[in-house]
C-alpha positions as CSV (number, residue, x, y, z in Angstrom):
1,M,1.4,4.5,-32.4
2,S,2.2,0.8,-32.0
3,H,-0.3,-1.8,-33.2
4,H,-0.9,-2.9,-29.6
5,R,-1.5,0.6,-28.3
6,T,-4.0,1.2,-31.1
7,V,-5.9,-1.9,-30.0
8,V,-6.0,-0.9,-26.4
9,A,-7.1,2.7,-27.2
10,G,-9.6,1.3,-29.6
11,L,-11.2,-0.9,-26.9
12,A,-11.6,2.2,-24.7
13,V,-13.5,3.9,-27.6
14,L,-15.5,0.7,-28.1
15,A,-16.6,1.1,-24.5
16,A,-17.6,4.7,-25.1
17,A,-19.5,3.6,-28.2
18,L,-21.6,1.3,-26.2
19,V,-22.5,3.8,-23.4
20,T,-26.2,4.4,-23.0
21,A,-26.9,7.9,-24.4
22,G,-29.1,10.5,-22.7
23,C,-27.3,11.4,-19.5
24,S,-28.1,15.0,-18.8
25,A,-25.7,17.4,-17.2
26,A,-26.3,18.3,-13.6
27,A,-28.9,21.0,-13.6
28,S,-27.6,24.4,-12.4
29,G,-30.8,25.3,-10.6
30,D,-30.4,28.0,-7.9
31,S,-27.1,29.7,-8.5
32,S,-26.8,30.9,-4.8
33,P,-24.0,29.1,-2.8
34,P,-25.3,26.1,-0.9
35,A,-25.4,26.3,2.9
36,V,-22.8,24.5,4.9
37,T,-24.2,23.4,8.3
38,S,-20.7,22.7,9.9
39,T,-17.1,23.0,8.9
40,P,-15.0,20.2,10.5
41,T,-11.3,20.7,11.3
42,L,-9.5,18.4,8.9
43,L,-5.8,17.7,8.7
44,A,-6.0,15.1,5.9
45,T,-8.4,13.5,3.5
46,S,-7.9,9.9,4.6
47,G,-11.3,8.4,5.6
48,L,-13.3,11.1,3.8
49,T,-16.0,10.3,1.2
50,L,-17.9,12.7,-1.0
51,P,-21.6,12.3,-1.7
52,V,-21.2,11.6,-5.4
53,E,-18.9,8.6,-4.7
54,E,-22.0,6.6,-4.1
55,Y,-22.6,6.8,-7.8
56,L,-18.9,6.3,-8.9
57,F,-16.9,3.1,-9.2
58,T,-13.9,2.8,-7.0
59,D,-10.5,2.0,-8.6
60,Q,-10.9,-1.6,-7.2
61,Q,-14.3,-2.0,-8.8
62,M,-13.1,-0.7,-12.1
63,A,-10.3,-3.3,-12.0
64,E,-12.9,-6.0,-11.3
65,L,-15.1,-4.8,-14.3
66,T,-12.1,-4.7,-16.6
67,N,-11.0,-8.2,-15.6
68,A,-14.5,-9.5,-16.1
69,H,-14.7,-7.9,-19.6
70,N,-11.4,-9.3,-20.5
71,R,-12.4,-12.8,-19.4
72,L,-15.6,-12.7,-21.3
73,A,-13.8,-11.5,-24.4
74,A,-11.2,-14.3,-24.1
75,N,-14.0,-16.9,-23.7
76,C,-15.6,-15.6,-26.9
77,M,-12.3,-15.6,-28.7
78,R,-11.8,-19.3,-27.8
79,R,-15.1,-20.1,-29.4
80,F,-13.6,-18.9,-32.6
81,G,-10.5,-21.0,-32.1
82,F,-8.1,-18.3,-30.8
83,S,-5.9,-19.0,-27.7
84,Y,-6.3,-15.4,-26.6
85,T,-5.4,-14.4,-23.0
86,A,-6.3,-11.0,-21.9
87,P,-4.2,-9.1,-19.3
88,E,-5.4,-9.0,-15.7
89,S,-5.6,-5.7,-13.8
90,P,-3.9,-5.8,-10.4
91,S,-5.9,-5.8,-7.2
92,I,-6.1,-2.3,-5.7
93,S,-6.1,-1.9,-2.0
94,D,-7.2,1.7,-1.9
95,N,-11.0,1.6,-2.1
96,G,-11.7,5.3,-1.6
97,T,-10.3,6.9,-4.8
98,A,-13.5,7.3,-6.8
99,A,-13.2,11.1,-6.5
100,N,-9.4,11.2,-6.2
101,L,-9.6,12.5,-2.6
102,P,-5.9,11.8,-1.9
103,R,-5.0,14.8,-4.2
104,R,-8.4,16.4,-4.8
105,Y,-7.4,19.4,-2.6
106,G,-3.7,19.3,-3.4
107,V,-1.0,17.6,-1.2
108,V,-2.1,17.0,2.4
109,D,0.2,14.3,3.8
110,A,3.1,15.9,5.7
111,T,5.1,12.6,5.8
112,Q,4.7,11.9,2.1
113,V,5.7,15.4,0.9
114,S,8.8,15.4,3.1
115,T,10.4,13.0,0.7
116,L,8.3,13.3,-2.5
117,G,7.3,17.0,-2.6
118,Y,4.6,17.2,-5.2
119,H,5.7,14.1,-7.0
120,P,3.0,11.3,-6.7
121,P,3.9,8.0,-5.1
122,R,5.6,5.7,-7.7
123,A,3.0,3.4,-9.3
124,T,3.7,-0.4,-9.4
125,A,5.0,-1.3,-12.8
126,G,2.5,-3.1,-15.0
127,K,2.8,-6.2,-17.0
128,P,4.6,-5.9,-20.4
129,N,2.5,-5.4,-23.5
130,E,0.8,-8.4,-25.0
131,P,2.2,-9.6,-28.4
132,L,1.1,-7.7,-31.5
133,M,-2.2,-9.0,-33.0
134,D,-2.6,-9.9,-36.6
135,A,-5.5,-8.6,-38.7
136,T,-7.5,-11.7,-38.3
137,T,-7.3,-11.7,-34.5
138,L,-8.3,-8.0,-34.6
139,L,-11.2,-8.8,-36.8
140,V,-12.7,-11.2,-34.3
141,L,-11.7,-9.2,-31.2
142,T,-12.9,-5.8,-32.3
143,G,-15.0,-6.4,-35.5
144,D,-12.7,-4.4,-37.7
145,Q,-9.8,-6.0,-39.7
146,G,-7.8,-2.9,-40.0
147,A,-8.5,-1.4,-36.6
148,M,-5.8,1.2,-37.2
149,S,-7.6,4.1,-35.6
150,T,-9.8,4.5,-32.6
151,Q,-12.4,6.3,-34.7
152,D,-12.6,3.4,-37.1
153,I,-13.2,1.0,-34.2
154,A,-15.9,3.2,-32.8
155,V,-17.9,3.6,-36.0
156,K,-17.4,0.4,-38.0
157,S,-19.7,-2.5,-37.4
158,S,-18.8,-6.1,-37.9
159,S,-22.3,-6.9,-39.0
160,G,-22.3,-9.5,-41.7
161,K,-18.7,-10.5,-41.1
162,S,-17.8,-14.1,-40.1
163,Y,-14.8,-16.2,-39.3
164,G,-14.6,-20.0,-39.5
165,G,-18.2,-20.2,-40.5
166,K,-19.4,-18.3,-37.4
167,Q,-20.9,-14.9,-37.3
168,I,-18.7,-12.3,-35.6
169,P,-20.6,-10.3,-32.9
170,D,-21.1,-6.6,-33.5
171,H,-17.9,-4.9,-32.5
172,G,-16.3,-8.3,-32.1
173,C,-15.8,-10.3,-29.0
174,S,-14.9,-7.1,-27.1
175,G,-18.3,-5.7,-27.9
176,D,-20.0,-8.9,-27.0
177,A,-18.3,-8.9,-23.6
178,Y,-19.4,-5.3,-22.9
179,R,-23.0,-6.2,-23.7
180,T,-22.9,-9.2,-21.4
181,L,-21.3,-7.1,-18.6
182,L,-23.7,-4.2,-18.9
183,A,-26.8,-6.4,-19.1
184,G,-28.5,-4.2,-21.6
185,G,-27.9,-0.9,-19.7
186,G,-25.4,1.2,-17.9
187,S,-22.0,2.4,-19.1
188,A,-18.6,1.0,-19.5
189,G,-17.0,3.0,-16.7
190,N,-18.1,5.8,-14.5
191,P,-21.5,7.2,-15.5
192,E,-21.3,10.6,-17.3
193,L,-23.7,12.3,-14.9
194,S,-21.7,11.2,-11.9
195,D,-18.5,12.4,-13.4
196,Q,-20.2,15.7,-14.3
197,I,-21.3,16.3,-10.7
198,D,-17.9,15.3,-9.4
199,G,-16.0,17.7,-11.6
200,D,-18.6,20.5,-11.4
201,S,-18.6,20.6,-7.6
202,L,-14.8,21.0,-7.5
203,A,-14.9,23.8,-10.0
204,R,-17.7,25.6,-8.2
205,S,-16.1,25.2,-4.9
206,M,-13.0,27.0,-6.1
207,S,-15.1,30.0,-7.1
208,D,-17.0,30.0,-3.8
209,A,-16.3,32.9,-1.5
210,R,-15.7,30.7,1.5
211,V,-13.1,28.6,-0.2
212,K,-11.5,31.7,-1.8
213,Q,-11.2,33.2,1.7
214,A,-9.4,30.0,2.8
215,F,-7.2,30.2,-0.2
216,G,-6.3,33.8,0.7
217,A,-5.3,32.8,4.2
218,W,-3.2,29.9,2.8
219,S,-1.6,32.2,0.2
220,A,-0.6,34.8,2.9
221,C,0.8,32.0,5.1
222,M,2.9,30.7,2.2
223,Q,4.1,34.2,1.5
224,T,5.5,34.5,5.0
225,K,7.5,31.4,4.2
226,G,8.9,32.9,1.0
227,Y,6.5,31.2,-1.5
228,H,4.1,33.1,-3.8
229,Y,1.1,31.2,-5.0
230,A,-2.6,32.1,-5.1
231,T,-4.2,28.7,-4.8
232,P,-3.1,25.2,-3.6
233,F,-3.1,23.9,-7.2
234,D,-0.5,26.5,-8.3
235,P,2.6,24.9,-6.7
236,M,1.5,21.5,-7.9
237,N,1.6,22.9,-11.5
238,D,4.8,24.9,-11.0
239,R,7.0,24.0,-14.0
240,Q,10.2,24.3,-12.0
241,F,9.1,21.1,-10.1
242,A,8.6,19.1,-13.3
243,T,11.8,17.1,-12.7
244,A,12.5,13.4,-12.6
245,T,13.1,13.6,-8.8
246,P,11.9,16.2,-6.3
247,S,14.4,19.0,-5.6
248,A,15.1,20.3,-2.1
249,R,13.1,23.5,-2.9
250,E,10.1,21.4,-4.1
251,I,10.1,19.5,-0.9
252,A,10.4,22.6,1.2
253,T,7.5,24.2,-0.7
254,A,5.3,21.2,-0.3
255,V,6.0,20.9,3.4
256,A,5.1,24.6,3.8
257,D,2.0,24.0,1.7
258,V,0.7,21.3,4.0
259,A,1.5,23.3,7.1
260,C,-0.4,26.3,5.8
261,K,-3.4,24.2,4.9
262,K,-3.5,22.8,8.4
263,Q,-3.0,26.2,10.0
264,H,-6.0,27.7,8.2
265,N,-8.2,24.5,7.9
266,V,-8.2,24.7,4.1
267,I,-9.1,21.1,3.8
268,G,-12.1,21.3,6.2
269,V,-13.5,24.4,4.5
270,W,-12.9,23.2,0.9
271,Y,-14.3,19.7,1.6
272,S,-17.4,21.1,3.3
273,V,-18.2,23.4,0.4
274,D,-17.4,20.8,-2.2
275,A,-19.7,18.3,-0.6
276,A,-22.5,20.9,-0.3
277,Y,-22.5,21.6,-4.0
278,Q,-22.6,17.8,-4.7
279,N,-25.6,17.4,-2.4
280,V,-27.5,20.0,-4.2
281,A,-26.7,18.5,-7.6
282,I,-27.5,15.0,-6.5
283,Q,-31.0,16.1,-5.2
284,Q,-31.7,17.7,-8.6
285,D,-31.0,14.4,-10.4
286,I,-31.8,11.9,-7.7
287,Q,-34.1,9.7,-9.8
288,Q,-31.6,9.3,-12.6
289,L,-28.8,8.7,-10.1
290,D,-30.8,6.0,-8.3
291,Q,-31.1,4.3,-11.7
292,I,-27.4,4.7,-12.2
293,R,-26.6,3.1,-8.8
294,T,-28.8,0.1,-9.6
295,Q,-27.1,-0.3,-13.0
296,M,-23.7,-0.2,-11.3
297,R,-24.7,-2.8,-8.8
298,D,-26.0,-5.0,-11.6
299,E,-22.7,-4.7,-13.5
300,L,-20.7,-5.6,-10.4
301,K,-22.9,-8.7,-9.9
302,V,-22.3,-9.9,-13.4
303,A,-18.5,-9.2,-13.0
304,A,-18.5,-11.3,-9.8
305,T,-20.2,-14.1,-11.5
306,V,-17.7,-14.0,-14.4
307,S,-14.8,-14.0,-11.9
308,G,-16.3,-17.0,-10.0
């Protein structure tokens, strides 16, 4: 692993080390399937939102938080005499990706799959890596002079260390930036409870009889077109499609996949059941989630102030 990659990975672990502990998993409560009052006919996922997204940061918000953290860390580094410039995350136009709805239920866009198959749209190339940091820079930035493993960065404290006659903050300037951004609470990233509810509802929905019936209809439809898959995730994970560019067979499979989803309203059924499980879980932990939402808003306010 390169020195730079170690630092980047280490900062991610630093964030995890500063997360407020104590988030409980969503309570299972009543194991009976939740009621679905209505099942809309849905041909795509654009414009949809899931209940738990109210307690998740969007990609755009995560970029704003990351940029604010980096600017705070850079300001701290300058106080120690370092001309450190942190990279900026690009602005993201899609503001509805907190629960990965574009691909949460597999491919759904007929136009997109007609050229890409199961391949995702090509991401915009990021900026090149920053120059490698020497041990002294790492000491002030992360609080650990070696910083050669993410585990070291997470557990070592810079308590008692100094540079240029100034005390280095615990976990360095990066840790100091997180503490400022989180304002004494919250988490560096999506809250654990919200992520738990988001992932749990998707897993439960796939075991729900209503969704399994929709999968069966989709599978039978695919079979009439010459494709043999049990669930909509199976063709997405088909190893024969793990190629640099989509093959003609991959595109044809994906086109059939979307058509069968539309024919049997798989998206409408799946989304309705998925949302129902989320609503039950949210009500079971509503007080904690209300606190999480307040913490998220506080973090975004601080980030907006930092960004000016």
